[in-house]
C-alpha angles and dihedrals in degrees: 000000000000119000111236096181127032123178117186118185092326115188129174119189127197132189123228114208114208094195133045106202133052089239092057091047092050092049092048092051091048089054093047094248126144114260098190145000136203132224137178110244087185116025123197096319121176130179142128130224121203126217111282097016119136108214124197110204109203139171142120122292111290094022093122101258098134092043090054091047091052090054091049089051093047095243088118132027123218118252089217132018128017135281114199126185134178127218133352118336123207136167143082131295098166137017111262095002110170095012121140105218093208094057124080124251090257092051091047090049090058092042094050092046089056092046090052091053102258115149121229089254093050092047092049091049093051100033096102092047091051092048092047092048093049090049094196096145115191091355089076087083093047122098111262088234086081096048123111118232088257092055091050090050091051093052097041095047092044092057095042096047092056095053112107096238139166093210124032120194131188133181134169094321092100094054093081097053121105121251098265091049091049090053089051091048091049092053092047093049091052089049094054091044090054089049089064099256115149111243129203109187131177116208144146092201116098092198094057092045092049093051097045112024135073097191139022133219116193122200122201118186090336097311128106103251100169138018117176148067123005098241092044091051093050091049090048089058091047090225115176107225091207089063096045110032108035095084102110131268096326088087091218090291096167133083139218130200 
């Protein structure tokens, strides 16, 4: 099988500033205090993902999941190591990412489609499907500045899910959708998985991971702590299903960084 994602010793380092103004920094330095610190959000992570695999990326808050996902998507580049991907990547890593608040939903639909690599012909062919999936009604002609986070998620996911992609990624963007929309997203994700698209999906919910994923990666403080089967990964995290899955019919289909 062909590898569609390859991570080799990937590390991403961020800086934490302890002071906001130049005056505060100068005073801290004069007193011999630290003005900043660095930490590795992702620390020497290596893995490969074959064509058609559905990966569930799990871990506690602050473990580096969203940072790793942004490097897979190409939004960020690693400071050390290499992240290689094959083919077109589509999906969501943040609610409303790439939206222009002054443009209407329809204008942002066309803009996001272009950003994600859809041609004018492809966008025109799928326009009605995207609009129907988003189900925004008259608000499609309203500026996105007036959209709720759920409405932004509907529009963003609707565009992304209709892109003909080789790798589909999803982060916490689905968490803000209402229950019927989550059900629709879940069905669509299963559909693209069954079509052979490679999926990279961040979630805390064991039920969602079980229903969608074929393999689990677990991050712990930026490092890859587990890479293997879905049930084994959930047990490794010691997640209590009663706390994560018994939230109605949405099957936990939302994610959290």
